[in-house]
C-alpha positions as CSV (number, residue, x, y, z in Angstrom):
1,M,18.9,25.2,11.0
2,N,21.3,22.9,9.0
3,N,21.0,22.2,5.4
4,E,19.8,19.1,5.8
5,K,16.7,20.3,7.7
6,K,16.2,23.2,5.4
7,F,16.1,21.3,2.0
8,L,13.5,18.3,3.6
9,L,11.4,21.6,4.6
10,I,11.2,22.7,1.5
11,I,10.4,19.4,-0.2
12,L,7.8,18.6,2.3
13,A,6.6,21.8,1.9
14,V,6.2,21.5,-2.0
15,G,4.3,18.3,-1.2
16,A,1.9,19.8,0.8
17,L,1.3,22.7,-1.4
18,T,0.8,20.2,-4.2
19,R,-1.7,18.1,-2.5
20,F,-3.6,21.4,-1.3
21,S,-3.3,22.3,-4.7
22,A,-5.3,19.5,-5.8
23,I,-8.1,19.8,-3.5
24,V,-8.1,23.4,-4.4
25,V,-8.3,22.8,-8.1
26,L,-9.8,19.5,-8.6
27,N,-13.5,18.6,-7.5
28,I,-14.0,15.4,-7.8
29,E,-17.2,13.7,-6.4
30,P,-16.7,10.3,-4.2
31,T,-18.1,7.6,-6.4
32,S,-18.1,3.7,-5.9
33,D,-15.5,2.6,-3.4
34,Y,-15.1,6.6,-2.1
35,M,-18.6,6.6,-1.9
36,A,-18.4,3.6,0.7
37,Y,-15.9,4.9,2.8
38,M,-17.8,8.1,3.5
39,K,-20.9,6.2,4.0
40,M,-19.0,3.9,6.9
41,A,-17.8,6.8,8.3
42,T,-20.3,8.7,8.7
43,S,-23.2,6.0,9.9
44,M,-19.9,5.2,12.7
45,L,-20.1,9.0,13.5
46,N,-23.8,9.2,13.4
47,T,-24.8,5.4,14.6
48,G,-21.9,3.9,16.2
49,V,-22.6,0.9,13.5
50,M,-20.4,1.1,10.3
51,V,-22.7,0.1,7.5
52,D,-21.6,1.2,3.8
53,D,-23.9,2.4,0.8
54,S,-25.2,-1.5,0.0
55,G,-25.9,-1.7,3.9
56,N,-22.9,-4.0,4.2
57,K,-21.7,-3.7,7.9
58,A,-18.0,-5.5,7.3
59,F,-17.4,-5.8,3.1
60,Y,-15.3,-2.8,2.6
61,S,-12.1,-2.5,5.3
62,S,-13.0,-0.7,8.2
63,G,-9.6,1.0,9.1
64,Y,-9.5,3.9,7.1
65,P,-12.9,4.8,7.6
66,L,-12.3,4.2,11.3
67,F,-9.5,7.0,10.8
68,L,-11.4,9.4,9.5
69,V,-14.7,9.6,12.3
70,P,-12.9,11.5,14.8
71,F,-11.7,14.1,11.9
72,F,-15.3,14.2,10.5
73,A,-16.4,14.6,14.5
74,V,-14.5,17.8,15.2
75,F,-14.8,19.3,11.3
76,G,-17.6,17.8,10.3
77,N,-18.6,14.7,8.0
78,T,-17.8,16.1,4.3
79,P,-15.6,15.2,1.3
80,E,-13.2,18.2,1.8
81,V,-12.6,17.4,5.6
82,A,-11.4,13.6,4.2
83,Q,-9.3,15.5,1.6
84,F,-7.4,17.6,3.9
85,V,-6.6,14.8,6.2
86,N,-5.2,12.8,2.8
87,A,-3.3,15.5,2.2
88,V,-1.8,15.3,5.5
89,L,-1.1,11.9,5.4
90,G,0.8,12.5,2.1
91,V,3.3,14.8,4.0
92,V,4.2,12.2,6.5
93,S,4.7,9.8,3.7
94,I,7.4,11.9,1.9
95,L,8.9,12.7,5.3
96,L,9.0,8.9,6.0
97,V,10.0,8.0,2.4
98,Y,13.3,10.6,3.6
99,L,13.9,8.4,7.0
100,C,13.5,5.1,5.0
101,S,16.2,6.0,2.3
102,K,18.5,7.7,5.1
103,Q,18.5,4.5,6.4
104,I,19.8,2.7,3.5
105,M,21.4,5.1,1.5
106,H,23.1,6.4,4.7
107,N,23.8,10.1,2.9
108,W,20.8,13.0,3.5
109,K,21.8,14.5,0.2
110,W,21.2,11.2,-1.6
111,A,18.2,10.6,0.5
112,M,16.1,13.6,-0.4
113,I,15.6,12.7,-4.2
114,P,13.3,10.0,-3.5
115,A,11.4,11.9,-1.3
116,I,11.5,14.6,-4.0
117,L,10.0,11.6,-6.7
118,W,7.4,11.1,-4.2
119,S,6.1,14.6,-3.4
120,T,5.7,15.2,-7.1
121,Y,4.8,11.8,-8.3
122,P,0.9,12.6,-9.8
123,P,-0.9,9.5,-8.9
124,A,0.8,10.4,-4.8
125,I,-1.0,14.1,-5.5
126,L,-4.3,13.3,-7.4
127,Y,-5.0,10.6,-4.6
128,T,-5.2,13.5,-2.3
129,E,-8.4,14.3,-3.8
130,Y,-10.1,10.5,-3.3
131,I,-11.5,9.1,0.0
132,A,-9.4,5.8,-0.6
133,K,-7.5,3.8,1.6
134,E,-4.5,4.1,-0.3
135,N,-3.6,7.3,1.2
136,L,-3.8,5.5,5.1
137,M,-2.2,2.3,3.4
138,V,1.3,4.6,2.1
139,P,2.4,5.8,5.6
140,L,1.3,2.7,7.7
141,L,3.5,0.5,5.3
142,L,6.4,3.1,5.3
143,F,6.6,3.4,8.9
144,Q,6.2,-0.6,9.4
145,T,9.7,-0.6,7.0
146,F,11.0,2.1,8.9
147,I,10.4,0.2,11.8
148,L,12.0,-2.8,10.4
149,L,15.0,-0.9,9.2
150,F,15.9,0.4,12.5
151,F,15.0,-2.8,14.4
152,I,18.2,-4.4,12.1
153,N,21.0,-2.2,15.2
154,S,18.7,-1.5,17.8
155,E,18.6,-2.7,21.3
156,H,15.5,-2.0,22.2
157,R,13.8,-4.9,20.0
158,I,10.6,-5.9,22.4
159,K,9.3,-2.0,22.1
160,L,9.5,-2.2,18.6
161,S,8.4,-5.1,18.0
162,V,5.0,-4.1,20.0
163,L,5.2,-0.7,18.0
164,L,5.6,-2.9,14.8
165,G,2.7,-5.1,15.8
166,G,-0.1,-3.0,16.7
167,V,1.0,-0.9,12.9
168,F,0.7,-4.1,10.9
169,G,-2.2,-4.5,13.0
170,A,-3.9,-1.3,11.7
171,E,-2.4,-2.2,8.2
172,L,-4.8,-5.5,8.4
173,L,-7.7,-2.9,9.2
174,V,-6.8,-0.7,6.5
175,G,-6.0,-3.3,4.1
176,P,-5.5,-6.7,4.1
177,A,-3.3,-6.7,1.1
178,V,0.0,-6.6,3.0
179,I,-0.7,-10.3,5.0
180,L,2.5,-11.5,3.3
181,T,5.0,-8.9,4.5
182,A,4.3,-10.7,7.7
183,L,6.9,-13.2,6.3
184,L,9.4,-10.1,6.3
185,I,8.6,-8.9,9.6
186,G,9.3,-12.5,10.7
187,L,12.8,-12.9,9.4
188,V,13.6,-9.5,10.9
189,I,12.2,-9.9,14.1
190,S,13.2,-13.2,14.6
191,G,17.0,-12.6,14.2
192,F,17.4,-14.2,10.4
193,K,18.8,-12.5,7.8
194,L,17.6,-11.9,4.2
195,K,21.1,-12.9,3.3
196,P,22.8,-16.3,4.3
197,S,23.3,-15.7,7.4
198,I,21.5,-16.5,11.0
199,K,21.3,-15.2,14.7
200,K,19.9,-16.2,17.9
201,F,16.1,-16.7,17.3
202,R,14.7,-13.8,19.2
203,L,11.3,-15.4,20.3
204,G,10.2,-12.3,22.9
205,S,10.5,-10.4,19.6
206,V,7.9,-12.7,18.1
207,F,5.5,-12.9,20.8
208,A,5.7,-9.0,21.5
209,F,4.7,-8.4,17.8
210,V,1.6,-10.6,18.2
211,L,0.8,-9.2,21.1
212,G,1.1,-5.5,19.2
213,C,-1.4,-6.6,16.3
214,V,-3.7,-8.4,18.9
215,L,-4.2,-5.1,20.7
216,V,-5.3,-3.4,17.5
217,L,-7.0,-5.9,15.8
218,A,-9.4,-7.0,19.0
219,P,-11.8,-3.9,19.6
220,W,-12.7,-4.2,15.8
221,L,-13.2,-8.2,15.7
222,S,-15.3,-7.9,18.8
223,Y,-17.6,-5.7,17.2
224,T,-17.8,-7.5,13.8
225,N,-18.0,-10.6,16.3
226,D,-21.0,-8.5,17.9
227,Q,-22.7,-7.1,14.9
228,L,-22.0,-10.2,12.4
229,G,-21.7,-13.3,14.7
230,R,-18.3,-13.8,13.9
231,P,-14.7,-12.3,14.7
232,I,-14.0,-11.3,11.1
233,L,-11.9,-8.5,9.4
234,N,-13.6,-7.8,6.3
235,N,-15.6,-10.1,3.9
236,N,-14.3,-9.0,0.4
237,G,-11.4,-11.0,0.6
238,G,-14.0,-14.0,-0.9
239,F,-15.6,-11.6,-3.1
240,N,-12.4,-10.5,-4.5
241,L,-11.1,-13.7,-4.8
242,Y,-14.2,-14.8,-6.6
243,L,-13.8,-12.0,-8.9
244,G,-10.8,-13.0,-10.0
245,N,-11.1,-17.1,-10.1
246,N,-14.1,-17.9,-12.4
247,P,-14.5,-18.9,-15.8
248,N,-15.5,-15.1,-16.8
249,A,-12.4,-14.0,-15.0
250,K,-10.0,-11.2,-16.2
251,V,-6.7,-10.0,-15.5
252,G,-8.5,-6.4,-14.5
253,F,-11.6,-6.1,-12.3
254,V,-15.2,-8.0,-13.6
255,G,-18.1,-6.9,-11.9
256,I,-20.2,-9.6,-10.0
257,Q,-23.1,-9.1,-12.6
258,D,-20.8,-10.4,-15.2
259,T,-20.0,-14.0,-13.7
260,P,-21.8,-16.6,-13.3
261,M,-23.2,-16.0,-10.2
262,G,-24.6,-12.5,-11.5
263,K,-27.8,-13.7,-12.0
264,Q,-28.6,-15.4,-8.3
265,W,-26.1,-13.1,-6.6
266,Y,-28.3,-10.7,-4.7
267,A,-31.3,-13.0,-4.3
268,L,-28.2,-15.0,-3.1
269,R,-27.1,-12.2,-1.0
270,K,-30.7,-11.0,0.5
271,E,-31.4,-14.9,1.6
272,K,-27.8,-16.1,3.1
273,G,-26.6,-12.5,4.9
274,E,-23.7,-10.8,4.5
275,V,-21.1,-13.5,6.2
276,E,-22.5,-16.9,4.5
277,S,-22.7,-15.5,1.1
278,F,-19.7,-13.9,0.6
279,A,-18.3,-17.4,2.2
280,I,-20.5,-19.3,-0.5
281,L,-18.4,-17.1,-3.2
282,K,-15.0,-18.1,-1.5
283,K,-15.8,-21.3,-1.7
284,K,-16.6,-21.5,-5.7
285,A,-13.3,-19.4,-6.5
286,I,-11.3,-21.8,-4.3
287,N,-13.2,-24.9,-6.0
288,Y,-12.7,-23.0,-9.8
289,I,-8.9,-23.1,-8.7
290,F,-8.3,-26.2,-7.8
291,E,-10.2,-27.2,-10.9
292,N,-8.5,-25.3,-13.2
293,P,-4.4,-24.9,-11.9
294,L,-2.8,-24.3,-15.2
295,K,-4.9,-21.4,-16.2
296,T,-5.3,-20.0,-12.9
297,A,-1.4,-20.1,-12.7
298,W,-0.8,-18.4,-16.0
299,M,-3.4,-16.0,-15.0
300,S,-2.0,-14.9,-12.0
301,M,1.5,-14.4,-14.0
302,A,-0.8,-12.5,-16.5
303,K,-2.2,-10.3,-13.3
304,I,1.6,-10.0,-11.8
305,T,2.4,-8.2,-15.2
306,Y,-0.5,-6.3,-15.6
307,F,-0.1,-4.6,-12.2
308,W,3.0,-3.2,-13.7
309,F,1.8,-2.5,-16.9
310,P,3.0,1.6,-17.9
311,P,0.1,4.2,-17.3
312,I,-0.5,4.4,-21.0
313,H,-4.8,4.4,-20.5
314,E,-6.9,7.3,-20.6
315,G,-9.3,8.0,-17.9
316,K,-12.7,6.9,-17.7
317,G,-14.4,8.6,-20.7
318,G,-12.0,9.0,-22.4
319,N,-9.1,12.4,-21.4
320,Q,-11.3,15.4,-20.5
321,S,-8.6,18.1,-21.3
322,S,-5.3,18.9,-22.8
323,L,-4.0,19.6,-18.9
324,E,-5.7,15.9,-18.4
325,T,-3.5,14.3,-21.2
326,L,-0.1,16.4,-20.1
327,I,-0.6,15.0,-16.1
328,R,-0.6,11.9,-18.1
329,I,2.0,12.1,-20.0
330,V,4.4,13.3,-17.2
331,W,3.0,10.7,-15.0
332,L,4.3,8.1,-17.9
333,F,7.5,9.8,-17.9
334,Y,7.6,9.3,-14.0
335,Y,7.2,5.9,-14.1
336,I,9.3,4.4,-16.7
337,A,12.3,6.3,-15.0
338,I,11.4,4.7,-11.5
339,I,10.7,1.4,-13.0
340,S,14.3,1.4,-15.2
341,T,16.6,2.9,-12.8
342,A,14.6,0.4,-9.9
343,L,15.4,-2.2,-12.5
344,L,19.2,-1.1,-12.4
345,S,19.4,-1.5,-8.6
346,L,19.5,-4.8,-9.0
347,A,21.9,-4.9,-11.1
348,F,24.5,-4.2,-7.9
349,Y,22.4,-7.2,-6.0
350,N,25.8,-8.2,-4.6
351,K,26.2,-5.5,-2.9
352,F,22.6,-5.3,-1.1
353,K,22.6,-4.9,2.3
354,Q,19.4,-6.3,4.7
355,S,18.0,-2.8,4.4
356,H,17.7,-3.2,0.6
357,F,16.0,-6.5,0.6
358,I,13.6,-5.2,3.1
359,I,12.8,-2.9,0.4
360,L,12.6,-5.5,-2.1
361,A,10.6,-8.2,-0.3
362,T,8.2,-4.9,0.7
363,I,7.7,-4.7,-2.9
364,V,7.7,-8.4,-3.9
365,L,5.7,-9.4,-1.6
366,Y,2.5,-7.1,-1.5
367,C,2.6,-7.4,-5.6
368,I,1.8,-11.4,-5.4
369,I,-0.9,-11.2,-3.3
370,H,-3.1,-9.3,-6.2
371,A,-1.9,-12.3,-8.3
372,A,-5.1,-13.6,-6.3
373,A,-7.9,-11.6,-7.2
374,Y,-7.9,-8.9,-10.2
375,I,-5.3,-6.0,-10.6
376,I,-6.2,-2.2,-10.7
377,F,-4.1,0.1,-11.4
378,R,-4.7,2.5,-7.5
379,Y,-3.2,-1.3,-6.4
380,R,-0.2,-0.4,-7.5
381,V,0.0,3.3,-5.1
382,P,1.1,2.1,-1.8
383,V,4.4,0.5,-2.9
384,M,5.4,3.0,-5.6
385,P,7.5,4.5,-2.5
386,F,9.3,1.8,-2.5
387,L,9.9,1.9,-6.2
388,C,11.4,5.1,-5.8
389,I,13.8,4.5,-3.0
390,L,14.5,1.3,-4.9
391,A,14.9,3.1,-8.2
392,V,17.7,6.1,-6.3
393,S,19.8,3.4,-4.5
394,G,20.5,1.6,-8.1
395,V,21.6,5.0,-9.0
396,H,23.6,5.5,-6.1
397,F,25.1,2.3,-6.7
398,L,26.5,3.6,-10.5
399,Y,27.8,6.9,-8.7
400,L,29.8,4.7,-6.5
401,M,31.2,2.6,-8.7
402,W,32.4,5.6,-11.5
403,Q,33.3,7.2,-8.1
404,K,35.2,4.6,-7.5
405,I,36.7,4.1,-11.0
406,Q,37.9,7.8,-11.0
407,I,39.6,7.3,-7.3
408,S,41.4,4.4,-9.5
409,R,42.3,6.2,-12.2
410,L,43.8,9.6,-10.0
411,G,45.7,6.9,-8.3
412,K,46.9,5.5,-11.6
413,E,48.2,9.1,-13.0
414,T,50.2,10.0,-10.2
């Protein structure tokens, strides 16, 4: 076994150890969205019909609970089983961070550093405990990126396009927030480069991508059409859009009870049903946006800023122990270091290759979609491994520049 594989196995082992340790040490009961995902997976397993803890059939995204169903069927429908799955997904994510980094920096030693960062990043470890869709979104988004990076110089573009479509379809089921990355995918697979250079348009790759996406989405769309009379991914898009675009909206989460629709919402939900009631909220949100374009634009910029706000907050109800305080300090240190060095990479913009632009575009496109609704810190988790890659790329550029200066000096001395 060569040194590269040895070091990679050590990093994966550290990632596994930290995540399984979190499961053993922490004992966080599923609540809110996390309880809903548990209920959705359990109901699908037991009855063949997916419902959340409020009785909705397609409010939350279905991908993560659907992914849990076979594991619940084999090992039991308990939070511990979901957490075990999360830990394995976390280790897979570390591997994918390494593979993406190696495609960009072409040096396995440098590629190890983003993997080390992600294996020890506090929220990445903590979210193993939560029954949250982000645990599946992270490896899927990384896998999508790895395919795009590999696609650039591959001769098997049709096969890769079908695979990429399947992965993107799965991402839409898990979290539609990735929807804008379709623009990036379209640019890469159709032959356009992110630097000013155009190749021959690859229509076959585009069709193959669409085919892969349709094959993955078709079963769920058929299911929702049967259950709700309409083929839909989920209903919470309109709901979240309204929470982020109403007279009482803020950059962070505001519950439906604190909006102008709060007093009549539950009666409306009961009268109109799941699909129509959420459609009404979506219409109200769109009307508000068109009636208040400047306020909406200002609020959107504030949301994007808040998306990247440092984690200086305490836990719900305050920090519960000195250990939690210490972990939050470590998290803040990690975050500032990653963001700072990621910004450093932008100073070497003129040295970016297409692979660097793919990473940067993924971050930007994932971020800006959240300006349409509201911001919660966990929404940032899926793009943090990409920040790790970009951060190390910045340091790598700096090292190469220093190395070039040193060689130049030695040449002058001799």
